[in-house]
Each structure stands twice: as structure tokens, then as C-alpha cells.
PQR file of N, CA, C, O and H, with PARSE charges and radii, in Angstrom:
ATOM      1  N   MET A   1       0.857  -1.174   0.000 -0.4000 1.5000
ATOM      2  CA  MET A   1       0.000   0.000   0.000 -0.0000 2.0000
ATOM      3  C   MET A   1       0.900   1.233   0.000  0.5500 1.7000
ATOM      4  O   MET A   1       1.752   1.376   0.877 -0.5500 1.4000
ATOM      5  N   PRO A   2       0.722   2.108  -0.956 -0.5600 1.5000
ATOM      6  CA  PRO A   2       1.618   3.276  -1.043  0.2800 2.0000
ATOM      7  C   PRO A   2       1.337   4.284   0.066  0.5500 1.7000
ATOM      8  O   PRO A   2       0.222   4.383   0.577 -0.5500 1.4000
ATOM      9  N   LEU A   3       2.355   5.007   0.412 -0.4000 1.5000
ATOM     10  CA  LEU A   3       2.208   6.069   1.408 -0.0000 2.0000
ATOM     11  C   LEU A   3       1.460   7.250   0.796  0.5500 1.7000
ATOM     12  O   LEU A   3       1.558   7.483  -0.408 -0.5500 1.4000
ATOM     13  H   LEU A   3       3.261   4.926  -0.003  0.4000 1.0000
ATOM     14  N   PRO A   4       0.714   8.000   1.613 -0.5600 1.5000
ATOM     15  CA  PRO A   4       0.016   9.165   1.055  0.2800 2.0000
ATOM     16  C   PRO A   4       1.017  10.218   0.585  0.5500 1.7000
ATOM     17  O   PRO A   4       2.040  10.452   1.228 -0.5500 1.4000
ATOM     18  N   SER A   5       0.710  10.833  -0.519 -0.4000 1.5000
ATOM     19  CA  SER A   5       1.598  11.875  -1.046 -0.0000 2.0000
ATOM     20  C   SER A   5       1.421  13.149  -0.220  0.5500 1.7000
ATOM     21  O   SER A   5       0.394  13.310   0.440 -0.5500 1.4000
ATOM     22  H   SER A   5      -0.122  10.643  -1.041  0.4000 1.0000
ATOM     23  N   PRO A   6       2.385  14.043  -0.243 -0.5600 1.5000
ATOM     24  CA  PRO A   6       2.258  15.295   0.524  0.2800 2.0000
ATOM     25  C   PRO A   6       1.067  16.141   0.073  0.5500 1.7000
ATOM     26  O   PRO A   6       0.552  16.946   0.849 -0.5500 1.4000
ATOM     27  N   ASP A   7       0.627  15.966  -1.172 -0.4000 1.5000
ATOM     28  CA  ASP A   7      -0.520  16.739  -1.650 -0.0000 2.0000
ATOM     29  C   ASP A   7      -1.831  16.261  -1.039  0.5500 1.7000
ATOM     30  O   ASP A   7      -2.795  17.021  -0.947 -0.5500 1.4000
ATOM     31  H   ASP A   7       1.045  15.312  -1.803  0.4000 1.0000
ATOM     32  N   GLN A   8      -1.863  14.991  -0.620 -0.4000 1.5000
ATOM     33  CA  GLN A   8      -3.070  14.422  -0.019 -0.0000 2.0000
ATOM     34  C   GLN A   8      -2.719  13.891   1.369  0.5500 1.7000
ATOM     35  O   GLN A   8      -2.385  12.714   1.508 -0.5500 1.4000
ATOM     36  H   GLN A   8      -1.080  14.373  -0.695  0.4000 1.0000
ATOM     37  N   PRO A   9      -2.787  14.729   2.386 -0.5600 1.5000
ATOM     38  CA  PRO A   9      -2.417  14.274   3.731  0.2800 2.0000
ATOM     39  C   PRO A   9      -3.425  13.259   4.268  0.5500 1.7000
ATOM     40  O   PRO A   9      -4.594  13.255   3.884 -0.5500 1.4000
ATOM     41  N   ALA A  10      -2.947  12.407   5.159 -0.4000 1.5000
ATOM     42  CA  ALA A  10      -3.818  11.414   5.785 -0.0000 2.0000
ATOM     43  C   ALA A  10      -4.809  12.125   6.695  0.5500 1.7000
ATOM     44  O   ALA A  10      -4.495  13.175   7.256 -0.5500 1.4000
ATOM     45  H   ALA A  10      -1.997  12.410   5.471  0.4000 1.0000
ATOM     46  N   PRO A  11      -6.009  11.559   6.847 -0.5600 1.5000
ATOM     47  CA  PRO A  11      -6.986  12.194   7.736  0.2800 2.0000
ATOM     48  C   PRO A  11      -6.481  12.207   9.184  0.5500 1.7000
ATOM     49  O   PRO A  11      -5.844  11.261   9.647 -0.5500 1.4000
ATOM     50  N   THR A  12      -6.777  13.280   9.867 -0.4000 1.5000
ATOM     51  CA  THR A  12      -6.347  13.406  11.261 -0.0000 2.0000
ATOM     52  C   THR A  12      -7.362  12.722  12.170  0.5500 1.7000
ATOM     53  O   THR A  12      -8.466  12.379  11.747 -0.5500 1.4000
ATOM     54  H   THR A  12      -7.295  14.048   9.491  0.4000 1.0000
ATOM     55  N   ASP A  13      -6.970  12.531  13.421 -0.4000 1.5000
ATOM     56  CA  ASP A  13      -7.884  11.936  14.395 -0.0000 2.0000
ATOM     57  C   ASP A  13      -9.132  12.797  14.556  0.5500 1.7000
ATOM     58  O   ASP A  13     -10.240  12.282  14.703 -0.5500 1.4000
ATOM     59  H   ASP A  13      -6.074  12.810  13.765  0.4000 1.0000
ATOM     60  N   LYS A  14      -8.940  14.106  14.525 -0.4000 1.5000
ATOM     61  CA  LYS A  14     -10.075  15.025  14.668 -0.0000 2.0000
ATOM     62  C   LYS A  14     -11.047  14.866  13.493  0.5500 1.7000
ATOM     63  O   LYS A  14     -12.263  14.876  13.684 -0.5500 1.4000
ATOM     64  H   LYS A  14      -8.039  14.525  14.405  0.4000 1.0000
ATOM     65  N   GLY A  15     -10.514  14.722  12.296 -0.4000 1.5000
ATOM     66  CA  GLY A  15     -11.363  14.542  11.120 -0.0000 2.0000
ATOM     67  C   GLY A  15     -12.114  13.229  11.158  0.5500 1.7000
ATOM     68  O   GLY A  15     -13.292  13.169  10.806 -0.5500 1.4000
ATOM     69  H   GLY A  15      -9.526  14.714  12.140  0.4000 1.0000
ATOM     70  N   ILE A  16     -11.432  12.170  11.586 -0.4000 1.5000
ATOM     71  CA  ILE A  16     -12.079  10.858  11.689 -0.0000 2.0000
ATOM     72  C   ILE A  16     -13.175  10.904  12.744  0.5500 1.7000
ATOM     73  O   ILE A  16     -14.270  10.387  12.523 -0.5500 1.4000
ATOM     74  H   ILE A  16     -10.475  12.218  11.872  0.4000 1.0000
ATOM     75  N   LEU A  17     -12.890  11.522  13.894 -0.4000 1.5000
ATOM     76  CA  LEU A  17     -13.885  11.634  14.958 -0.0000 2.0000
ATOM     77  C   LEU A  17     -15.098  12.429  14.485  0.5500 1.7000
ATOM     78  O   LEU A  17     -16.236  12.055  14.769 -0.5500 1.4000
ATOM     79  H   LEU A  17     -12.001  11.943  14.073  0.4000 1.0000
ATOM     80  N   LEU A  18     -14.861  13.512  13.772 -0.4000 1.5000
ATOM     81  CA  LEU A  18     -15.958  14.320  13.251 -0.0000 2.0000
ATOM     82  C   LEU A  18     -16.818  13.514  12.272  0.5500 1.7000
ATOM     83  O   LEU A  18     -18.045  13.613  12.301 -0.5500 1.4000
ATOM     84  H   LEU A  18     -13.936  13.816  13.541  0.4000 1.0000
ATOM     85  N   ALA A  19     -16.191  12.727  11.418 -0.4000 1.5000
ATOM     86  CA  ALA A  19     -16.930  11.903  10.461 -0.0000 2.0000
ATOM     87  C   ALA A  19     -17.766  10.845  11.182  0.5500 1.7000
ATOM     88  O   ALA A  19     -18.921  10.617  10.822 -0.5500 1.4000
ATOM     89  H   ALA A  19     -15.194  12.647  11.395  0.4000 1.0000
ATOM     90  N   VAL A  20     -17.193  10.207  12.188 -0.4000 1.5000
ATOM     91  CA  VAL A  20     -17.922   9.180  12.940 -0.0000 2.0000
ATOM     92  C   VAL A  20     -19.102   9.805  13.681  0.5500 1.7000
ATOM     93  O   VAL A  20     -20.199   9.247  13.689 -0.5500 1.4000
ATOM     94  H   VAL A  20     -16.255  10.393  12.480  0.4000 1.0000
ATOM     95  N   LEU A  21     -18.878  10.961  14.304 -0.4000 1.5000
ATOM     96  CA  LEU A  21     -19.971  11.638  15.003 -0.0000 2.0000
ATOM     97  C   LEU A  21     -21.062  12.073  14.029  0.5500 1.7000
ATOM     98  O   LEU A  21     -22.247  12.007  14.357 -0.5500 1.4000
ATOM     99  H   LEU A  21     -17.986  11.415  14.298  0.4000 1.0000
ATOM    100  N   GLY A  22     -20.677  12.513  12.848 -0.4000 1.5000
ATOM    101  CA  GLY A  22     -21.661  12.890  11.834 -0.0000 2.0000
ATOM    102  C   GLY A  22     -22.503  11.706  11.400  0.5500 1.7000
ATOM    103  O   GLY A  22     -23.721  11.817  11.265 -0.5500 1.4000
ATOM    104  H   GLY A  22     -19.715  12.567  12.582  0.4000 1.0000
ATOM    105  N   LEU A  23     -21.852  10.573  11.181 -0.4000 1.5000
ATOM    106  CA  LEU A  23     -22.598   9.367  10.798 -0.0000 2.0000
ATOM    107  C   LEU A  23     -23.517   8.905  11.925  0.5500 1.7000
ATOM    108  O   LEU A  23     -24.639   8.466  11.672 -0.5500 1.4000
ATOM    109  H   LEU A  23     -20.862  10.483  11.290  0.4000 1.0000
ATOM    110  N   ALA A  24     -23.047   9.000  13.165 -0.4000 1.5000
ATOM    111  CA  ALA A  24     -23.881   8.619  14.306 -0.0000 2.0000
ATOM    112  C   ALA A  24     -25.086   9.547  14.416  0.5500 1.7000
ATOM    113  O   ALA A  24     -26.194   9.091  14.697 -0.5500 1.4000
ATOM    114  H   ALA A  24     -22.136   9.356  13.371  0.4000 1.0000
ATOM    115  N   ALA A  25     -24.881  10.837  14.197 -0.4000 1.5000
ATOM    116  CA  ALA A  25     -25.996  11.790  14.257 -0.0000 2.0000
ATOM    117  C   ALA A  25     -27.012  11.494  13.159  0.5500 1.7000
ATOM    118  O   ALA A  25     -28.217  11.562  13.401 -0.5500 1.4000
ATOM    119  H   ALA A  25     -23.981  11.207  13.968  0.4000 1.0000
ATOM    120  N   LEU A  26     -26.546  11.170  11.967 -0.4000 1.5000
ATOM    121  CA  LEU A  26     -27.466  10.806  10.883 -0.0000 2.0000
ATOM    122  C   LEU A  26     -28.253   9.546  11.228  0.5500 1.7000
ATOM    123  O   LEU A  26     -29.452   9.468  10.960 -0.5500 1.4000
ATOM    124  H   LEU A  26     -25.567  11.116  11.770  0.4000 1.0000
ATOM    125  N   ALA A  27     -27.581   8.564  11.821 -0.4000 1.5000
ATOM    126  CA  ALA A  27     -28.257   7.323  12.198 -0.0000 2.0000
ATOM    127  C   ALA A  27     -29.347   7.599  13.231  0.5500 1.7000
ATOM    128  O   ALA A  27     -30.452   7.066  13.123 -0.5500 1.4000
ATOM    129  H   ALA A  27     -26.607   8.628  12.038  0.4000 1.0000
ATOM    130  N   VAL A  28     -29.046   8.425  14.225 -0.4000 1.5000
ATOM    131  CA  VAL A  28     -30.042   8.762  15.252 -0.0000 2.0000
ATOM    132  C   VAL A  28     -31.198   9.531  14.630  0.5500 1.7000
ATOM    133  O   VAL A  28     -32.355   9.288  14.973 -0.5500 1.4000
ATOM    134  H   VAL A  28     -28.149   8.858  14.312  0.4000 1.0000
ATOM    135  N   PHE A  29     -30.905  10.450  13.724 -0.4000 1.5000
ATOM    136  CA  PHE A  29     -31.954  11.223  13.061 -0.0000 2.0000
ATOM    137  C   PHE A  29     -32.899  10.313  12.283  0.5500 1.7000
ATOM    138  O   PHE A  29     -34.118  10.427  12.412 -0.5500 1.4000
ATOM    139  H   PHE A  29     -29.965  10.647  13.445  0.4000 1.0000
ATOM    140  N   PHE A  30     -32.342   9.412  11.477 -0.4000 1.5000
ATOM    141  CA  PHE A  30     -33.194   8.533  10.677 -0.0000 2.0000
ATOM    142  C   PHE A  30     -33.948   7.533  11.546  0.5500 1.7000
ATOM    143  O   PHE A  30     -35.065   7.145  11.206 -0.5500 1.4000
ATOM    144  H   PHE A  30     -31.352   9.319  11.372  0.4000 1.0000
ATOM    145  N   TRP A  31     -33.351   7.104  12.672 -0.4000 1.5000
ATOM    146  CA  TRP A  31     -34.059   6.220  13.594 -0.0000 2.0000
ATOM    147  C   TRP A  31     -35.264   6.958  14.194  0.5500 1.7000
ATOM    148  O   TRP A  31     -36.365   6.411  14.240 -0.5500 1.4000
ATOM    149  H   TRP A  31     -32.443   7.419  12.948  0.4000 1.0000
ATOM    150  N   ALA A  32     -35.056   8.188  14.651 -0.4000 1.5000
ATOM    151  CA  ALA A  32     -36.149   8.971  15.234 -0.0000 2.0000
ATOM    152  C   ALA A  32     -37.220   9.262  14.187  0.5500 1.7000
ATOM    153  O   ALA A  32     -38.412   9.214  14.490 -0.5500 1.4000
ATOM    154  H   ALA A  32     -34.161   8.633  14.614  0.4000 1.0000
ATOM    155  N   LEU A  33     -36.808   9.559  12.971 -0.4000 1.5000
ATOM    156  CA  LEU A  33     -37.766   9.813  11.896 -0.0000 2.0000
ATOM    157  C   LEU A  33     -38.602   8.573  11.608  0.5500 1.7000
ATOM    158  O   LEU A  33     -39.809   8.683  11.392 -0.5500 1.4000
ATOM    159  H   LEU A  33     -35.839   9.598  12.725  0.4000 1.0000
ATOM    160  N   SER A  34     -37.987   7.405  11.601 -0.4000 1.5000
ATOM    161  CA  SER A  34     -38.746   6.180  11.327 -0.0000 2.0000
ATOM    162  C   SER A  34     -39.735   5.886  12.455  0.5500 1.7000
ATOM    163  O   SER A  34     -40.851   5.433  12.198 -0.5500 1.4000
ATOM    164  H   SER A  34     -37.006   7.316  11.777  0.4000 1.0000
ATOM    165  N   LYS A  35     -39.333   6.143  13.701 -0.4000 1.5000
ATOM    166  CA  LYS A  35     -40.259   5.937  14.828 -0.0000 2.0000
ATOM    167  C   LYS A  35     -41.448   6.887  14.718  0.5500 1.7000
ATOM    168  O   LYS A  35     -42.588   6.482  14.942 -0.5500 1.4000
ATOM    169  H   LYS A  35     -38.427   6.511  13.909  0.4000 1.0000
ATOM    170  N   TRP A  36     -41.187   8.150  14.373 -0.4000 1.5000
ATOM    171  CA  TRP A  36     -42.266   9.118  14.231 -0.0000 2.0000
ATOM    172  C   TRP A  36     -43.196   8.710  13.098  0.5500 1.7000
ATOM    173  O   TRP A  36     -44.416   8.817  13.228 -0.5500 1.4000
ATOM    174  H   TRP A  36     -40.261   8.479  14.191  0.4000 1.0000
ATOM    175  N   MET A  37     -42.631   8.245  11.988 -0.4000 1.5000
ATOM    176  CA  MET A  37     -43.451   7.854  10.843 -0.0000 2.0000
ATOM    177  C   MET A  37     -44.316   6.636  11.168  0.5500 1.7000
ATOM    178  O   MET A  37     -45.452   6.546  10.702 -0.5500 1.4000
ATOM    179  H   MET A  37     -41.641   8.158  11.883  0.4000 1.0000
ATOM    180  N   GLU A  38     -43.793   5.701  11.959 -0.4000 1.5000
ATOM    181  CA  GLU A  38     -44.592   4.548  12.375 -0.0000 2.0000
ATOM    182  C   GLU A  38     -45.791   5.007  13.198  0.5500 1.7000
ATOM    183  O   GLU A  38     -46.915   4.560  12.967 -0.5500 1.4000
ATOM    184  H   GLU A  38     -42.870   5.774  12.337  0.4000 1.0000
ATOM    185  N   GLY A  39     -45.555   5.890  14.148 -0.4000 1.5000
ATOM    186  CA  GLY A  39     -46.648   6.408  14.973 -0.0000 2.0000
ATOM    187  C   GLY A  39     -47.661   7.173  14.151  0.5500 1.7000
ATOM    188  O   GLY A  39     -48.866   7.037  14.364 -0.5500 1.4000
ATOM    189  H   GLY A  39     -44.643   6.253  14.336  0.4000 1.0000
ATOM    190  N   TYR A  40     -47.185   7.979  13.211 -0.4000 1.5000
ATOM    191  CA  TYR A  40     -48.075   8.749  12.340 -0.0000 2.0000
ATOM    192  C   TYR A  40     -48.933   7.808  11.497  0.5500 1.7000
ATOM    193  O   TYR A  40     -50.135   8.027  11.351 -0.5500 1.4000
ATOM    194  H   TYR A  40     -46.206   8.089  13.038  0.4000 1.0000
ATOM    195  N   ALA A  41     -48.323   6.769  10.947 -0.4000 1.5000
ATOM    196  CA  ALA A  41     -49.064   5.811  10.120 -0.0000 2.0000
ATOM    197  C   ALA A  41     -50.120   5.086  10.951  0.5500 1.7000
ATOM    198  O   ALA A  41     -51.231   4.856  10.473 -0.5500 1.4000
ATOM    199  H   ALA A  41     -47.346   6.591  11.065  0.4000 1.0000
ATOM    200  N   GLU A  42     -49.787   4.727  12.180 -0.4000 1.5000
ATOM    201  CA  GLU A  42     -50.761   4.051  13.043 -0.0000 2.0000
ATOM    202  C   GLU A  42     -51.935   4.974  13.364  0.5500 1.7000
ATOM    203  O   GLU A  42     -53.087   4.542  13.350 -0.5500 1.4000
ATOM    204  H   GLU A  42     -48.885   4.914  12.568  0.4000 1.0000
ATOM    205  N   ARG A  43     -51.644   6.249  13.653 -0.4000 1.5000
ATOM    206  CA  ARG A  43     -52.729   7.196  13.941 -0.0000 2.0000
ATOM    207  C   ARG A  43     -53.629   7.377  12.725  0.5500 1.7000
ATOM    208  O   ARG A  43     -54.853   7.388  12.855 -0.5500 1.4000
ATOM    209  H   ARG A  43     -50.708   6.600  13.664  0.4000 1.0000
ATOM    210  N   LYS A  44     -53.033   7.519  11.547 -0.4000 1.5000
ATOM    211  CA  LYS A  44     -53.825   7.708  10.329 -0.0000 2.0000
ATOM    212  C   LYS A  44     -54.657   6.469  10.024  0.5500 1.7000
ATOM    213  O   LYS A  44     -55.809   6.582   9.602 -0.5500 1.4000
ATOM    214  H   LYS A  44     -52.039   7.511  11.441  0.4000 1.0000
ATOM    215  N   GLU A  45     -54.082   5.286  10.234 -0.4000 1.5000
ATOM    216  CA  GLU A  45     -54.827   4.055   9.989 -0.0000 2.0000
ATOM    217  C   GLU A  45     -56.033   3.973  10.922  0.5500 1.7000
ATOM    218  O   GLU A  45     -57.122   3.583  10.501 -0.5500 1.4000
ATOM    219  H   GLU A  45     -53.146   5.194  10.576  0.4000 1.0000
ATOM    220  N   LYS A  46     -55.836   4.340  12.186 -0.4000 1.5000
ATOM    221  CA  LYS A  46     -56.934   4.319  13.150 -0.0000 2.0000
ATOM    222  C   LYS A  46     -58.017   5.320  12.747  0.5500 1.7000
ATOM    223  O   LYS A  46     -59.207   5.019  12.831 -0.5500 1.4000
ATOM    224  H   LYS A  46     -54.951   4.657  12.528  0.4000 1.0000
ATOM    225  N   GLU A  47     -57.600   6.517  12.309 -0.4000 1.5000
ATOM    226  CA  GLU A  47     -58.572   7.523  11.863 -0.0000 2.0000
ATOM    227  C   GLU A  47     -59.377   7.018  10.671  0.5500 1.7000
ATOM    228  O   GLU A  47     -60.593   7.203  10.619 -0.5500 1.4000
ATOM    229  H   GLU A  47     -56.633   6.762  12.241  0.4000 1.0000
ATOM    230  N   LEU A  48     -58.707   6.385   9.719 -0.4000 1.5000
ATOM    231  CA  LEU A  48     -59.410   5.868   8.544 -0.0000 2.0000
ATOM    232  C   LEU A  48     -60.381   4.753   8.919  0.5500 1.7000
ATOM    233  O   LEU A  48     -61.482   4.681   8.374 -0.5500 1.4000
ATOM    234  H   LEU A  48     -57.720   6.235   9.762  0.4000 1.0000
ATOM    235  N   GLN A  49     -59.982   3.889   9.842 -0.4000 1.5000
ATOM    236  CA  GLN A  49     -60.883   2.824  10.288 -0.0000 2.0000
ATOM    237  C   GLN A  49     -62.125   3.419  10.947  0.5500 1.7000
ATOM    238  O   GLN A  49     -63.239   2.949  10.717 -0.5500 1.4000
ATOM    239  H   GLN A  49     -59.088   3.948  10.285  0.4000 1.0000
ATOM    240  N   GLU A  50     -61.933   4.456  11.766 -0.4000 1.5000
ATOM    241  CA  GLU A  50     -63.078   5.099  12.409 -0.0000 2.0000
ATOM    242  C   GLU A  50     -63.981   5.763  11.376  0.5500 1.7000
ATOM    243  O   GLU A  50     -65.205   5.710  11.497 -0.5500 1.4000
ATOM    244  H   GLU A  50     -61.028   4.838  11.953  0.4000 1.0000
ATOM    245  N   GLU A  51     -63.388   6.386  10.365 -0.4000 1.5000
ATOM    246  CA  GLU A  51     -64.179   7.043   9.331 -0.0000 2.0000
ATOM    247  C   GLU A  51     -64.972   6.025   8.514  0.5500 1.7000
ATOM    248  O   GLU A  51     -66.136   6.260   8.190 -0.5500 1.4000
ATOM    249  H   GLU A  51     -62.394   6.430  10.267  0.4000 1.0000
ATOM    250  N   VAL A  52     -64.350   4.903   8.182 -0.4000 1.5000
ATOM    251  CA  VAL A  52     -65.059   3.851   7.438 -0.0000 2.0000
ATOM    252  C   VAL A  52     -66.189   3.298   8.287  0.5500 1.7000
ATOM    253  O   VAL A  52     -67.276   3.038   7.771 -0.5500 1.4000
ATOM    254  H   VAL A  52     -63.405   4.712   8.445  0.4000 1.0000
ATOM    255  N   LYS A  53     -65.954   3.114   9.586 -0.4000 1.5000
ATOM    256  CA  LYS A  53     -67.005   2.606  10.474 -0.0000 2.0000
ATOM    257  C   LYS A  53     -68.179   3.584  10.520  0.5500 1.7000
ATOM    258  O   LYS A  53     -69.336   3.165  10.487 -0.5500 1.4000
ATOM    259  H   LYS A  53     -65.071   3.326  10.006  0.4000 1.0000
ATOM    260  N   GLU A  54     -67.886   4.886  10.596 -0.4000 1.5000
ATOM    261  CA  GLU A  54     -68.956   5.886  10.598 -0.0000 2.0000
ATOM    262  C   GLU A  54     -69.751   5.833   9.297  0.5500 1.7000
ATOM    263  O   GLU A  54     -70.979   5.907   9.315 -0.5500 1.4000
ATOM    264  H   GLU A  54     -66.946   5.226  10.623  0.4000 1.0000
ATOM    265  N   LEU A  55     -69.055   5.706   8.171 -0.4000 1.5000
ATOM    266  CA  LEU A  55     -69.747   5.631   6.882 -0.0000 2.0000
ATOM    267  C   LEU A  55     -70.586   4.364   6.779  0.5500 1.7000
ATOM    268  O   LEU A  55     -71.680   4.392   6.214 -0.5500 1.4000
ATOM    269  H   LEU A  55     -68.057   5.646   8.156  0.4000 1.0000
ATOM    270  N   GLU A  56     -70.090   3.257   7.316 -0.4000 1.5000
ATOM    271  CA  GLU A  56     -70.863   2.013   7.304 -0.0000 2.0000
ATOM    272  C   GLU A  56     -72.108   2.162   8.174  0.5500 1.7000
ATOM    273  O   GLU A  56     -73.185   1.689   7.811 -0.5500 1.4000
ATOM    274  H   GLU A  56     -69.202   3.234   7.775  0.4000 1.0000
ATOM    275  N   ASP A  57     -71.958   2.821   9.324 -0.4000 1.5000
ATOM    276  CA  ASP A  57     -73.103   3.020  10.213 -0.0000 2.0000
ATOM    277  C   ASP A  57     -74.163   3.902   9.562  0.5500 1.7000
ATOM    278  O   ASP A  57     -75.357   3.720   9.800 -0.5500 1.4000
ATOM    279  H   ASP A  57     -71.083   3.206   9.619  0.4000 1.0000
ATOM    280  N   GLU A  58     -73.729   4.858   8.740 -0.4000 1.5000
ATOM    281  CA  GLU A  58     -74.671   5.736   8.047 -0.0000 2.0000
ATOM    282  C   GLU A  58     -75.247   5.078   6.801  0.5500 1.7000
ATOM    283  O   GLU A  58     -76.179   5.608   6.196 -0.5500 1.4000
ATOM    284  H   GLU A  58     -72.759   5.005   8.546  0.4000 1.0000
ATOM    285  N   GLY A  59     -74.706   3.935   6.412 -0.4000 1.5000
ATOM    286  CA  GLY A  59     -75.202   3.232   5.235 -0.0000 2.0000
ATOM    287  C   GLY A  59     -74.651   3.762   3.930  0.5500 1.7000
ATOM    288  O   GLY A  59     -75.210   3.480   2.870 -0.5500 1.4000
ATOM    289  H   GLY A  59     -73.949   3.505   6.903  0.4000 1.0000
ATOM    290  N   LYS A  60     -73.577   4.517   3.975 -0.4000 1.5000
ATOM    291  CA  LYS A  60     -73.004   5.080   2.755 -0.0000 2.0000
ATOM    292  C   LYS A  60     -71.965   4.160   2.120  0.5500 1.7000
ATOM    293  O   LYS A  60     -71.519   4.405   1.000 -0.5500 1.4000
ATOM    294  H   LYS A  60     -73.123   4.747   4.836  0.4000 1.0000
ATOM    295  N   VAL A  61     -71.580   3.104   2.832 -0.4000 1.5000
ATOM    296  CA  VAL A  61     -70.622   2.129   2.308 -0.0000 2.0000
ATOM    297  C   VAL A  61     -71.288   0.770   2.365  0.5500 1.7000
ATOM    298  O   VAL A  61     -71.899   0.408   3.371 -0.5500 1.4000
ATOM    299  H   VAL A  61     -71.943   2.904   3.743  0.4000 1.0000
ATOM    300  N   TYR A  62     -71.169   0.026   1.291 -0.4000 1.5000
ATOM    301  CA  TYR A  62     -71.834  -1.288   1.227 -0.0000 2.0000
ATOM    302  C   TYR A  62     -70.884  -2.385   1.581  0.5500 1.7000
ATOM    303  O   TYR A  62     -71.265  -3.556   1.581 -0.5500 1.4000
ATOM    304  H   TYR A  62     -70.673   0.320   0.474  0.4000 1.0000
TER
END
């Protein structure tokens, strides 16, 4: 494996740490977003079920 040339210095510990923290922050963000979307989908599904039940009770759905 060739050594890095002076024009392209090796990444520093600070740069590597920043990259790892950035990836961890993205992972936490997408995890929280997926949890929120699951809850939102469940609420919407429940609302739609209630609306269909109301329409069935009124006789507007066969």
C-alpha cells in the first residue's frame, strides 16, 4: 500500500472523529424519523378505520 503523497495528507484523528460523530448523528436522526413515521401511520390508519365505520353506520358504504 503506497504512502500518502504530501498533496493528499492522511486524515487526522479530529477529522475521523468528526466523520464518525456525523454518521452517528445521521443514524439517530433517521431512527427517530422512522419511529415518528410509524406512529403517524398508526394514527392515520386508526382515523381511517373510524371514518369507514362511521360511513358504514350511516349506510353510505356497502
